[in-house]
Biopython code that builds the backbone (N, CA, C, O; Angstrom):
import numpy as np
from Bio.PDB.StructureBuilder import StructureBuilder

atoms = [
    (1, "MET", "N", (111.319, 135.375, 61.732)),
    (1, "MET", "CA", (111.680, 134.975, 61.709)),
    (1, "MET", "C", (112.863, 134.275, 61.073)),
    (1, "MET", "O", (113.410, 133.478, 61.836)),
    (2, "THR", "N", (113.377, 134.373, 59.900)),
    (2, "THR", "CA", (114.983, 134.249, 59.216)),
    (2, "THR", "C", (115.267, 133.114, 58.757)),
    (2, "THR", "O", (115.691, 132.204, 59.469)),
    (3, "LYS", "N", (115.052, 133.009, 57.385)),
    (3, "LYS", "CA", (116.060, 131.898, 56.396)),
    (3, "LYS", "C", (117.294, 131.395, 56.374)),
    (3, "LYS", "O", (118.234, 132.151, 56.131)),
    (4, "TYR", "N", (117.515, 129.968, 56.636)),
    (4, "TYR", "CA", (119.128, 129.653, 56.713)),
    (4, "TYR", "C", (119.476, 128.851, 56.268)),
    (4, "TYR", "O", (118.496, 128.138, 56.054)),
    (5, "GLU", "N", (120.798, 128.141, 55.731)),
    (5, "GLU", "CA", (121.086, 126.660, 55.119)),
    (5, "GLU", "C", (121.558, 126.835, 55.970)),
    (5, "GLU", "O", (121.808, 127.819, 56.666)),
    (6, "ILE", "N", (121.928, 124.714, 56.015)),
    (6, "ILE", "CA", (121.702, 124.172, 57.462)),
    (6, "ILE", "C", (123.038, 122.840, 56.626)),
    (6, "ILE", "O", (122.498, 121.785, 56.295)),
    (7, "MET", "N", (123.734, 122.880, 56.499)),
    (7, "MET", "CA", (124.620, 121.767, 55.727)),
    (7, "MET", "C", (125.437, 120.908, 56.969)),
    (7, "MET", "O", (126.168, 121.523, 57.745)),
    (8, "PHE", "N", (125.187, 119.029, 57.109)),
    (8, "PHE", "CA", (125.627, 118.780, 57.927)),
    (8, "PHE", "C", (126.256, 116.982, 56.834)),
    (8, "PHE", "O", (125.995, 116.076, 56.043)),
    (9, "ILE", "N", (127.282, 117.718, 57.816)),
    (9, "ILE", "CA", (127.787, 115.525, 57.169)),
    (9, "ILE", "C", (127.993, 115.030, 58.385)),
    (9, "ILE", "O", (128.517, 115.411, 59.431)),
    (10, "VAL", "N", (127.284, 113.799, 57.865)),
    (10, "VAL", "CA", (126.999, 113.016, 58.915)),
    (10, "VAL", "C", (128.501, 111.414, 58.417)),
    (10, "VAL", "O", (129.182, 111.330, 57.396)),
    (11, "LYS", "N", (128.469, 110.537, 59.551)),
    (11, "LYS", "CA", (129.242, 109.776, 59.722)),
    (11, "LYS", "C", (129.098, 108.692, 58.473)),
    (11, "LYS", "O", (127.893, 108.451, 58.544)),
    (12, "ALA", "N", (129.625, 107.861, 57.327)),
    (12, "ALA", "CA", (129.403, 106.888, 56.894)),
    (12, "ALA", "C", (129.416, 105.850, 58.040)),
    (12, "ALA", "O", (130.465, 105.332, 58.422)),
    (13, "LEU", "N", (127.995, 105.520, 58.663)),
    (13, "LEU", "CA", (128.039, 104.590, 59.726)),
    (13, "LEU", "C", (127.847, 103.686, 58.739)),
    (13, "LEU", "O", (127.758, 104.033, 57.561)),
    (14, "SER", "N", (127.725, 101.757, 59.355)),
    (14, "SER", "CA", (127.446, 100.953, 58.536)),
    (14, "SER", "C", (125.737, 100.202, 57.668)),
    (14, "SER", "O", (125.519, 99.462, 56.708)),
    (15, "ASP", "N", (124.840, 100.964, 58.739)),
    (15, "ASP", "CA", (123.661, 101.182, 58.694)),
    (15, "ASP", "C", (123.300, 102.463, 58.263)),
    (15, "ASP", "O", (123.266, 103.525, 58.883)),
    (16, "GLY", "N", (122.875, 102.028, 56.394)),
    (16, "GLY", "CA", (122.599, 103.142, 56.440)),
    (16, "GLY", "C", (120.850, 103.955, 56.463)),
    (16, "GLY", "O", (120.484, 105.014, 55.954)),
    (17, "GLU", "N", (120.182, 103.065, 57.165)),
    (17, "GLU", "CA", (119.080, 103.465, 57.945)),
    (17, "GLU", "C", (119.562, 104.530, 59.051)),
    (17, "GLU", "O", (119.102, 105.669, 59.129)),
    (18, "ALA", "N", (120.638, 103.955, 59.965)),
    (18, "ALA", "CA", (121.133, 105.221, 61.534)),
    (18, "ALA", "C", (121.138, 106.107, 60.993)),
    (18, "ALA", "O", (120.438, 107.068, 61.311)),
    (19, "VAL", "N", (122.381, 106.085, 59.409)),
    (19, "VAL", "CA", (121.906, 107.556, 58.990)),
    (19, "VAL", "C", (120.666, 108.996, 58.737)),
    (19, "VAL", "O", (120.552, 110.172, 59.080)),
    (20, "LYS", "N", (119.650, 107.595, 57.624)),
    (20, "LYS", "CA", (118.710, 108.602, 58.048)),
    (20, "LYS", "C", (117.912, 109.142, 59.142)),
    (20, "LYS", "O", (117.482, 110.268, 59.395)),
    (21, "LYS", "N", (117.819, 107.677, 59.883)),
    (21, "LYS", "CA", (117.663, 108.644, 61.343)),
    (21, "LYS", "C", (117.898, 109.636, 62.215)),
    (21, "LYS", "O", (117.094, 110.250, 62.916)),
    (22, "ILE", "N", (119.659, 109.803, 62.069)),
    (22, "ILE", "CA", (120.709, 111.031, 63.090)),
    (22, "ILE", "C", (119.219, 112.159, 61.295)),
    (22, "ILE", "O", (118.334, 112.962, 61.594)),
    (23, "ALA", "N", (119.529, 111.756, 59.938)),
    (23, "ALA", "CA", (119.612, 113.414, 59.782)),
    (23, "ALA", "C", (118.187, 113.803, 60.074)),
    (23, "ALA", "O", (117.916, 115.003, 60.119)),
    (24, "GLU", "N", (117.017, 112.675, 60.327)),
    (24, "GLU", "CA", (115.911, 113.120, 60.373)),
    (24, "GLU", "C", (114.929, 113.279, 61.863)),
    (24, "GLU", "O", (113.717, 113.126, 62.014)),
    (25, "ASN", "N", (116.148, 113.693, 62.978)),
    (25, "ASN", "CA", (116.085, 113.933, 63.673)),
    (25, "ASN", "C", (115.943, 115.776, 63.912)),
    (25, "ASN", "O", (115.264, 116.572, 64.562)),
    (26, "TYR", "N", (117.152, 115.775, 62.842)),
    (26, "TYR", "CA", (117.813, 117.783, 62.778)),
    (26, "TYR", "C", (116.698, 117.911, 62.481)),
    (26, "TYR", "O", (116.524, 118.983, 63.061)),
    (27, "GLN", "N", (115.541, 117.646, 61.937)),
    (27, "GLN", "CA", (114.331, 117.972, 60.827)),
    (27, "GLN", "C", (113.222, 118.426, 61.684)),
    (27, "GLN", "O", (112.376, 119.286, 61.440)),
    (28, "LYS", "N", (113.469, 117.262, 63.350)),
    (28, "LYS", "CA", (112.366, 117.601, 63.636)),
    (28, "LYS", "C", (112.725, 118.894, 65.662)),
    (28, "LYS", "O", (111.959, 119.356, 66.507)),
    (29, "LEU", "N", (114.938, 118.913, 65.387)),
    (29, "LEU", "CA", (114.684, 119.618, 66.969)),
    (29, "LEU", "C", (114.882, 121.306, 66.149)),
    (29, "LEU", "O", (115.295, 122.426, 66.451)),
    (30, "ILE", "N", (114.151, 120.427, 64.693)),
    (30, "ILE", "CA", (114.629, 122.008, 63.828)),
    (30, "ILE", "C", (113.046, 122.666, 64.712)),
    (30, "ILE", "O", (113.033, 123.567, 65.551)),
    (31, "GLU", "N", (111.632, 121.747, 64.102)),
    (31, "GLU", "CA", (109.876, 122.098, 64.428)),
    (31, "GLU", "C", (110.315, 122.458, 66.050)),
    (31, "GLU", "O", (110.396, 123.592, 66.521)),
    (32, "THR", "N", (110.525, 121.416, 66.628)),
    (32, "THR", "CA", (111.232, 121.519, 68.375)),
    (32, "THR", "C", (110.905, 122.953, 68.702)),
    (32, "THR", "O", (109.916, 123.438, 69.251)),
    (33, "ILE", "N", (111.925, 123.465, 68.252)),
    (33, "ILE", "CA", (112.368, 124.792, 68.127)),
    (33, "ILE", "C", (112.243, 126.202, 67.813)),
    (33, "ILE", "O", (113.171, 127.009, 67.838)),
    (34, "ASN", "N", (110.444, 126.566, 67.370)),
    (34, "ASN", "CA", (109.722, 126.748, 67.260)),
    (34, "ASN", "C", (110.641, 127.080, 65.432)),
    (34, "ASN", "O", (110.948, 128.255, 65.231)),
    (35, "GLY", "N", (110.942, 126.183, 64.448)),
    (35, "GLY", "CA", (111.675, 126.541, 62.985)),
    (35, "GLY", "C", (110.093, 125.818, 62.552)),
    (35, "GLY", "O", (109.097, 125.227, 62.968)),
    (36, "LYS", "N", (110.956, 126.548, 61.091)),
    (36, "LYS", "CA", (110.176, 125.497, 60.739)),
    (36, "LYS", "C", (111.488, 125.241, 58.767)),
    (36, "LYS", "O", (112.179, 126.077, 58.184)),
    (37, "VAL", "N", (111.195, 123.601, 58.410)),
    (37, "VAL", "CA", (112.055, 123.033, 57.709)),
    (37, "VAL", "C", (111.424, 123.570, 55.972)),
    (37, "VAL", "O", (110.378, 123.040, 55.596)),
    (38, "LEU", "N", (111.976, 124.390, 55.220)),
    (38, "LEU", "CA", (111.400, 124.978, 53.416)),
    (38, "LEU", "C", (112.598, 123.271, 52.942)),
    (38, "LEU", "O", (112.027, 122.514, 52.157)),
    (39, "ASP", "N", (113.407, 123.011, 53.196)),
    (39, "ASP", "CA", (113.239, 121.847, 51.934)),
    (39, "ASP", "C", (114.391, 120.961, 52.430)),
    (39, "ASP", "O", (115.220, 121.588, 53.089)),
    (40, "PHE", "N", (114.681, 119.442, 52.245)),
    (40, "PHE", "CA", (115.644, 119.434, 52.881)),
    (40, "PHE", "C", (115.701, 117.760, 51.481)),
    (40, "PHE", "O", (115.046, 116.915, 50.871)),
    (41, "LYS", "N", (117.111, 118.363, 51.780)),
    (41, "LYS", "CA", (117.817, 116.958, 50.066)),
    (41, "LYS", "C", (118.225, 116.717, 51.080)),
    (41, "LYS", "O", (118.172, 117.336, 52.143)),
    (42, "GLU", "N", (119.039, 114.989, 50.574)),
    (42, "GLU", "CA", (119.777, 114.321, 51.216)),
    (42, "GLU", "C", (120.482, 114.110, 49.470)),
    (42, "GLU", "O", (119.893, 113.753, 48.449)),
    (43, "MET", "N", (122.389, 114.613, 49.737)),
    (43, "MET", "CA", (123.417, 114.864, 48.627)),
    (43, "MET", "C", (123.731, 113.467, 48.960)),
    (43, "MET", "O", (124.393, 112.917, 48.080)),
    (44, "GLY", "N", (123.506, 112.886, 49.765)),
    (44, "GLY", "CA", (124.280, 111.108, 49.439)),
    (44, "GLY", "C", (125.790, 110.886, 50.024)),
    (44, "GLY", "O", (126.487, 111.806, 49.596)),
    (45, "GLU", "N", (126.048, 110.582, 50.306)),
    (45, "GLU", "CA", (127.389, 109.534, 50.808)),
    (45, "GLU", "C", (128.517, 110.485, 49.332)),
    (45, "GLU", "O", (128.366, 110.492, 48.110)),
    (46, "LYS", "N", (129.486, 111.106, 50.159)),
    (46, "LYS", "CA", (130.945, 111.418, 50.310)),
    (46, "LYS", "C", (132.360, 111.003, 49.958)),
    (46, "LYS", "O", (132.600, 109.971, 50.584)),
    (47, "LYS", "N", (133.293, 111.333, 49.296)),
    (47, "LYS", "CA", (134.265, 111.546, 49.591)),
    (47, "LYS", "C", (134.726, 112.718, 50.343)),
    (47, "LYS", "O", (134.413, 113.886, 50.115)),
    (48, "LEU", "N", (135.310, 112.389, 51.036)),
    (48, "LEU", "CA", (135.798, 113.899, 52.483)),
    (48, "LEU", "C", (137.282, 114.161, 51.210)),
    (48, "LEU", "O", (137.957, 113.387, 50.531)),
    (49, "ALA", "N", (137.250, 115.953, 51.440)),
    (49, "ALA", "CA", (138.282, 116.232, 51.152)),
    (49, "ALA", "C", (140.357, 115.609, 51.935)),
    (49, "ALA", "O", (141.510, 115.183, 51.878)),
    (50, "TYR", "N", (139.198, 116.121, 52.516)),
    (50, "TYR", "CA", (140.620, 115.053, 53.915)),
    (50, "TYR", "C", (140.093, 114.223, 55.106)),
    (50, "TYR", "O", (138.951, 114.107, 55.550)),
    (51, "PRO", "N", (140.714, 113.937, 55.308)),
    (51, "PRO", "CA", (140.165, 113.392, 56.322)),
    (51, "PRO", "C", (139.694, 114.235, 57.860)),
    (51, "PRO", "O", (140.304, 115.022, 58.583)),
    (52, "ILE", "N", (138.232, 113.592, 57.926)),
    (52, "ILE", "CA", (137.937, 114.283, 59.005)),
    (52, "ILE", "C", (137.788, 113.248, 60.263)),
    (52, "ILE", "O", (137.097, 112.278, 59.954)),
    (53, "LYS", "N", (138.340, 113.218, 61.799)),
    (53, "LYS", "CA", (137.946, 112.256, 62.895)),
    (53, "LYS", "C", (137.948, 110.750, 62.343)),
    (53, "LYS", "O", (137.229, 109.761, 62.482)),
    (54, "LYS", "N", (139.119, 111.075, 61.645)),
    (54, "LYS", "CA", (139.563, 109.546, 60.958)),
    (54, "LYS", "C", (138.716, 109.245, 59.908)),
    (54, "LYS", "O", (139.174, 108.630, 58.945)),
    (55, "GLU", "N", (137.439, 109.611, 59.938)),
    (55, "GLU", "CA", (136.450, 109.634, 58.580)),
    (55, "GLU", "C", (137.016, 109.636, 57.450)),
    (55, "GLU", "O", (137.988, 110.220, 57.928)),
    (56, "VAL", "N", (137.392, 109.478, 56.039)),
    (56, "VAL", "CA", (137.091, 109.749, 54.557)),
    (56, "VAL", "C", (135.618, 109.352, 53.753)),
    (56, "VAL", "O", (135.816, 108.679, 52.742)),
    (57, "SER", "N", (134.171, 109.662, 54.043)),
    (57, "SER", "CA", (133.196, 109.286, 53.606)),
    (57, "SER", "C", (131.936, 109.866, 54.534)),
    (57, "SER", "O", (131.798, 109.358, 55.647)),
    (58, "GLY", "N", (131.151, 110.756, 54.174)),
    (58, "GLY", "CA", (130.254, 111.247, 55.314)),
    (58, "GLY", "C", (129.046, 111.604, 54.276)),
    (58, "GLY", "O", (129.125, 112.546, 53.487)),
    (59, "TYR", "N", (128.061, 110.843, 54.363)),
    (59, "TYR", "CA", (126.078, 111.796, 54.257)),
    (59, "TYR", "C", (126.514, 112.788, 54.224)),
    (59, "TYR", "O", (127.291, 112.978, 55.159)),
    (60, "TYR", "N", (126.354, 113.966, 53.262)),
    (60, "TYR", "CA", (125.901, 115.299, 53.152)),
    (60, "TYR", "C", (124.311, 115.550, 52.791)),
    (60, "TYR", "O", (123.589, 115.115, 51.895)),
    (61, "TYR", "N", (124.073, 116.541, 54.005)),
    (61, "TYR", "CA", (122.631, 116.731, 54.144)),
    (61, "TYR", "C", (122.489, 118.129, 53.667)),
    (61, "TYR", "O", (123.632, 118.559, 53.510)),
    (62, "VAL", "N", (121.820, 118.823, 53.437)),
    (62, "VAL", "CA", (121.590, 120.473, 53.320)),
    (62, "VAL", "C", (119.547, 120.779, 53.597)),
    (62, "VAL", "O", (118.406, 120.356, 53.407)),
    (63, "MET", "N", (119.973, 121.300, 53.879)),
    (63, "MET", "CA", (118.341, 121.772, 54.011)),
    (63, "MET", "C", (118.197, 123.433, 54.742)),
    (63, "MET", "O", (119.210, 123.913, 55.250)),
    (64, "GLN", "N", (116.566, 124.431, 54.746)),
    (64, "GLN", "CA", (116.462, 125.143, 54.224)),
    (64, "GLN", "C", (115.721, 125.288, 55.412)),
    (64, "GLN", "O", (114.991, 124.386, 55.823)),
    (65, "VAL", "N", (115.917, 126.795, 56.223)),
    (65, "VAL", "CA", (114.876, 126.463, 57.020)),
    (65, "VAL", "C", (114.799, 127.777, 57.739)),
    (65, "VAL", "O", (115.690, 128.536, 57.359)),
    (66, "GLU", "N", (113.947, 128.328, 58.736)),
    (66, "GLU", "CA", (113.643, 129.865, 58.942)),
    (66, "GLU", "C", (113.426, 129.151, 60.416)),
    (66, "GLU", "O", (112.948, 128.047, 60.675)),
    (67, "LEU", "N", (114.089, 130.451, 61.520)),
    (67, "LEU", "CA", (114.286, 130.232, 62.715)),
    (67, "LEU", "C", (114.674, 131.396, 63.485)),
    (67, "LEU", "O", (114.221, 132.443, 63.023)),
    (68, "ALA", "N", (115.177, 131.479, 64.226)),
    (68, "ALA", "CA", (114.950, 132.838, 65.183)),
    (68, "ALA", "C", (116.523, 132.783, 65.251)),
    (68, "ALA", "O", (117.094, 131.700, 65.371)),
    (69, "LYS", "N", (117.138, 133.845, 65.180)),
    (69, "LYS", "CA", (118.161, 134.245, 65.926)),
    (69, "LYS", "C", (118.960, 132.949, 67.155)),
    (69, "LYS", "O", (119.752, 132.022, 66.979)),
    (70, "ASP", "N", (118.274, 133.488, 68.337)),
    (70, "ASP", "CA", (118.674, 132.069, 69.432)),
    (70, "ASP", "C", (118.128, 131.171, 69.343)),
    (70, "ASP", "O", (118.575, 130.350, 70.145)),
    (71, "GLU", "N", (117.120, 130.691, 68.626)),
    (71, "GLU", "CA", (116.571, 129.006, 68.137)),
    (71, "GLU", "C", (118.275, 128.729, 66.574)),
    (71, "GLU", "O", (118.577, 127.715, 65.945)),
    (72, "VAL", "N", (118.627, 129.521, 66.560)),
    (72, "VAL", "CA", (119.692, 129.182, 65.873)),
    (72, "VAL", "C", (121.617, 128.327, 67.014)),
    (72, "VAL", "O", (122.428, 127.428, 67.237)),
    (73, "ALA", "N", (121.040, 129.803, 67.253)),
    (73, "ALA", "CA", (122.116, 129.411, 69.026)),
    (73, "ALA", "C", (121.855, 128.029, 69.283)),
    (73, "ALA", "O", (122.880, 127.529, 69.749)),
    (74, "GLU", "N", (120.785, 127.060, 69.167)),
    (74, "GLU", "CA", (120.804, 125.900, 70.863)),
    (74, "GLU", "C", (120.938, 124.987, 69.279)),
    (74, "GLU", "O", (121.506, 123.897, 69.352)),
    (75, "PHE", "N", (120.537, 125.340, 68.210)),
    (75, "PHE", "CA", (120.513, 124.148, 67.534)),
    (75, "PHE", "C", (122.575, 124.060, 66.914)),
    (75, "PHE", "O", (123.484, 123.414, 66.395)),
    (76, "ASN", "N", (122.136, 125.241, 67.518)),
    (76, "ASN", "CA", (124.502, 124.930, 67.010)),
    (76, "ASN", "C", (124.942, 123.517, 68.482)),
    (76, "ASN", "O", (125.560, 122.455, 68.408)),
    (77, "ARG", "N", (124.300, 124.175, 69.578)),
    (77, "ARG", "CA", (125.337, 124.072, 70.429)),
    (77, "ARG", "C", (124.692, 122.352, 70.298)),
    (77, "ARG", "O", (125.468, 121.461, 70.644)),
    (78, "LYS", "N", (123.147, 121.913, 69.751)),
    (78, "LYS", "CA", (123.225, 120.395, 70.483)),
    (78, "LYS", "C", (123.266, 119.380, 68.817)),
    (78, "LYS", "O", (122.838, 118.227, 68.754)),
    (79, "ILE", "N", (124.034, 120.346, 67.293)),
    (79, "ILE", "CA", (124.525, 119.390, 65.956)),
    (79, "ILE", "C", (126.116, 119.222, 67.716)),
    (79, "ILE", "O", (126.042, 118.491, 68.704)),
    (80, "ARG", "N", (126.847, 119.871, 67.471)),
    (80, "ARG", "CA", (128.190, 119.828, 68.184)),
    (80, "ARG", "C", (128.279, 119.278, 68.769)),
    (80, "ARG", "O", (129.463, 118.940, 68.756)),
    (81, "LEU", "N", (127.238, 118.263, 70.246)),
    (81, "LEU", "CA", (126.820, 117.301, 70.486)),
    (81, "LEU", "C", (127.031, 115.988, 70.501)),
    (81, "LEU", "O", (127.457, 115.170, 71.315)),
    (82, "ASP", "N", (126.583, 115.978, 69.272)),
    (82, "ASP", "CA", (126.563, 114.879, 68.795)),
    (82, "ASP", "C", (127.743, 114.126, 67.642)),
    (82, "ASP", "O", (127.962, 114.581, 66.519)),
    (83, "GLU", "N", (128.351, 112.999, 68.177)),
    (83, "GLU", "CA", (129.876, 112.536, 67.529)),
    (83, "GLU", "C", (129.188, 111.874, 66.049)),
    (83, "GLU", "O", (130.098, 111.583, 65.272)),
    (84, "ASN", "N", (127.945, 111.603, 65.543)),
    (84, "ASN", "CA", (128.075, 111.247, 65.001)),
    (84, "ASN", "C", (128.268, 112.424, 63.432)),
    (84, "ASN", "O", (128.339, 111.941, 62.303)),
    (85, "VAL", "N", (128.314, 113.645, 63.637)),
    (85, "VAL", "CA", (127.821, 115.149, 63.418)),
    (85, "VAL", "C", (129.588, 115.018, 63.118)),
    (85, "VAL", "O", (130.238, 114.846, 64.148)),
    (86, "LEU", "N", (130.489, 115.094, 61.658)),
    (86, "LEU", "CA", (131.444, 115.336, 61.188)),
    (86, "LEU", "C", (131.641, 116.630, 61.375)),
    (86, "LEU", "O", (132.480, 116.840, 62.250)),
    (87, "ARG", "N", (131.027, 117.926, 60.714)),
    (87, "ARG", "CA", (131.467, 119.107, 60.640)),
    (87, "ARG", "C", (128.934, 119.634, 60.083)),
    (87, "ARG", "O", (128.035, 119.027, 59.501)),
    (88, "HIS", "N", (129.055, 120.820, 60.695)),
    (88, "HIS", "CA", (128.497, 121.424, 59.888)),
    (88, "HIS", "C", (128.193, 123.115, 60.040)),
    (88, "HIS", "O", (128.459, 123.692, 61.094)),
    (89, "LEU", "N", (127.686, 123.733, 59.024)),
    (89, "LEU", "CA", (127.995, 125.491, 58.517)),
    (89, "LEU", "C", (125.825, 125.727, 58.917)),
    (89, "LEU", "O", (124.795, 125.071, 58.765)),
    (90, "VAL", "N", (126.072, 126.506, 59.229)),
    (90, "VAL", "CA", (124.638, 127.382, 59.513)),
    (90, "VAL", "C", (125.096, 128.880, 58.935)),
    (90, "VAL", "O", (125.904, 129.532, 59.595)),
    (91, "ILE", "N", (124.606, 129.364, 57.791)),
    (91, "ILE", "CA", (124.904, 130.191, 57.108)),
    (91, "ILE", "C", (122.865, 131.088, 56.471)),
    (91, "ILE", "O", (121.847, 130.427, 56.265)),
    (92, "ARG", "N", (122.988, 132.423, 56.370)),
    (92, "ARG", "CA", (121.773, 133.448, 56.880)),
    (92, "ARG", "C", (121.746, 133.693, 55.303)),
    (92, "ARG", "O", (122.683, 134.029, 54.578)),
    (93, "LEU", "N", (120.723, 133.494, 55.047)),
    (93, "LEU", "CA", (120.135, 133.671, 53.158)),
    (93, "LEU", "C", (119.260, 135.228, 53.071)),
    (93, "LEU", "O", (118.234, 135.692, 53.569)),
    (94, "ASP", "N", (120.405, 135.724, 52.065)),
    (94, "ASP", "CA", (119.989, 136.913, 51.831)),
    (94, "ASP", "C", (118.588, 137.158, 51.468)),
    (94, "ASP", "O", (118.078, 136.693, 50.448)),
    (95, "GLU", "N", (117.751, 138.163, 52.630)),
    (95, "GLU", "CA", (116.279, 138.136, 51.782)),
    (95, "GLU", "C", (116.523, 138.640, 50.675)),
    (95, "GLU", "O", (117.636, 138.938, 50.242)),
    (96, "GLU", "N", (114.928, 138.835, 49.863)),
    (96, "GLU", "CA", (115.079, 138.396, 47.670)),
    (96, "GLU", "C", (114.846, 139.883, 48.133)),
    (96, "GLU", "O", (114.750, 140.782, 47.298)),
]
sb = StructureBuilder()
sb.init_structure("model")
sb.init_model(0)
sb.init_chain("A")
sb.init_seg("    ")
for serial, (resi, resn, name, xyz) in enumerate(atoms, 1):
    if name == "N":
        sb.init_residue(resn, " ", resi, " ")
    sb.init_atom(name, np.array(xyz, "f"), 0.0, 1.0, " ", f" {name:<3s}", serial, name[0])
structure = sb.get_structure()
């Protein structure tokens, strides 16, 4: 399994608990597709550099995970379907 860093931005919804629930669902998704969450950080709400889907702020989350290549494709497919996620980025970390 390879280590990846995943960053995603969730819409700033009126209910802060709903935002946390969305982030927790992606943690559970990693475990469901046979991955392992090594680190999970909530970066908080930040103003976006430019509007995305008419949103001007969002909640940033970063996680480091271990996944197989096929599982990364599945994660990307599912996160793209979520209208509450403005952007996401998956980066493979170099082996040390």
